[in-house]
N, C-alpha and C positions, 0 to 999 in steps of 0.2 A: 615516122615523125609527123606526117600530115594528119594521121588519125589522132595523135595526141593533141595537136592544135585544135582539131574539131571538138574534142572533148573539153579542152580548156575554154574554147569559145562558148560551148553550150553551157558549161558551168557558170561562166561570167554572165551570160545572157539570163540564166535563171536567177542568179543572185541579184542582178540589176532589176529584173522584172519584179521581184518581191520588194526590192528597195523602193522602186518607183510606185508600185501600187499600194504599198503599206504606208507611204509617206502622206497620202491624202486620206480623204474620208472613206473611200471605197477600196476594198481588197479583192483581188482575184485569186482564186485557188483552182489549180488545174488538177483533174483527176482522171483515172481510167475506171470504167464501170467495174464494180465488185471490189474496188480497193477502199481502204480506210481513208477518210478525209478529215482534216482538222482545219476548222475555220476560226481564225483568231478574232477577238473583239477587244480592243484596247480602249480604256477609258481613263480620264484624268484622275490622277492619284497624287495630288500635289504635295501634301505634307507627310506622306508615308505613314501617317498615324492610323489608328483604328477607325473604320467607317462603321458607325453604329447601325444605320439602317440603309440597306441597299437591296434592290430587286432587279433581276435581269430576266428578260424574256427573249428567246430565240424563236423567230418565225421563219417558216419555209417559203418556197416560191409561190405557193398558193395561199399565203397568209395564214397557214395552219400553225398552231402553237406546237413547237417541237420540244422545248425545255423551258422550265420556269424555275428560277433560283431566288430564294429569299434568305439573305445572309443572316439577319438578326433573329430569324426563327429557325435557322439551320434546316431549311426546307429545300428540297430539290426534287422535281418531278419531270421526267423525260418520257417521250414516246419510245416504245421499244426500238432498239437499234441505234438510239442516240444517247449521248451522255455529255457531261460537262467536265472541264478541267479548270479549276479556279486558282488564281494566284492574284495577289493585290495588283491592280492595274490591268488585269487581263482575265478574260473568261472565254475559253475556247469551246466551240461546239464540235463534238466528235461524232462522225457518222461511221459506224462500224463497217458497213458495206454499201458504198454509194451506188444508187440505181439511177436510171435516166430521169425519174421523177424528182430527184434531188437537185438536178441542174437548174440554175437560175439564181435569182437574187434572194439572199437570206438577210434578215434584219435582226440586229442585236439591239434591244432597247434596254438602256441602263437608267434606273432612277435611284438617285441618292437624295437624301433629305430635301433639298430645294433645287435639285439639278436633274434635268431629264435630257438624255441624249440617245439618238438613233444612229447606228452605224450599219452601212450596207456592205455586204460581201457577195461576190459573184462566184458561183461554182460552175466551172466550165469543163468540157471534155479536153483532155490533154491532146494536142495535135498528134496525128499518127507518126509524124517524123520524129517525135520525142520517144516513141515507144518501139520503133523498129530497131532491130539489131544492126550494128554497123556492117556494111558490105565491103569486102576487099575489092580494091580497084587497082588496075595496073598503072594508073596515071599518078605518078609521084613527081609532078613537074615543079614542085616548090610550094612554099607556104605564103607567098606574097599576098594572095587574096585573103587567106585566113587571118594573117597578121593585120591587114588593113581593117577587116571586119571587127577583129578583137579591139583594135585601137579605137575605131568608131564607136563600138558599143560601150567601152569604158568611158570615153569622153562624153557621150550622150548621157550615160547613167549618172556620172558624178559632177559634170559641169553644165548640165542642162542643154 
């Protein structure tokens, strides 16, 4: 039972961390080296109508251009190993196999007719504790600590 509580707590923590980081201007994405990374960029899409002219540039931690997308010209150009996934209101940078050089701040620059916006996204290493396999332990003294942490995490996440 204690292991299930730990998994539930971890799931709630991850959900809350994405909720908290995605609510503001900056997003944090946790990765393990060699894994696929998806870095979202959300932009204002008020009327849900067609956006005639739009350009998006994704730049990496060293300010290098990774992808450039021009909607009205149906143009997309990405550095090998990178690609884009576009949907109205969101354009996601996909890194097929993240390497240490990908870690750091990525900038998504969106320009629409008379509107220019930059969004920061931080690509960080996933803490080792998230990637280790659970270890069996003989101590099953109860779930009071896990329940307290779960309650605290939920209240912090949703009630500030």
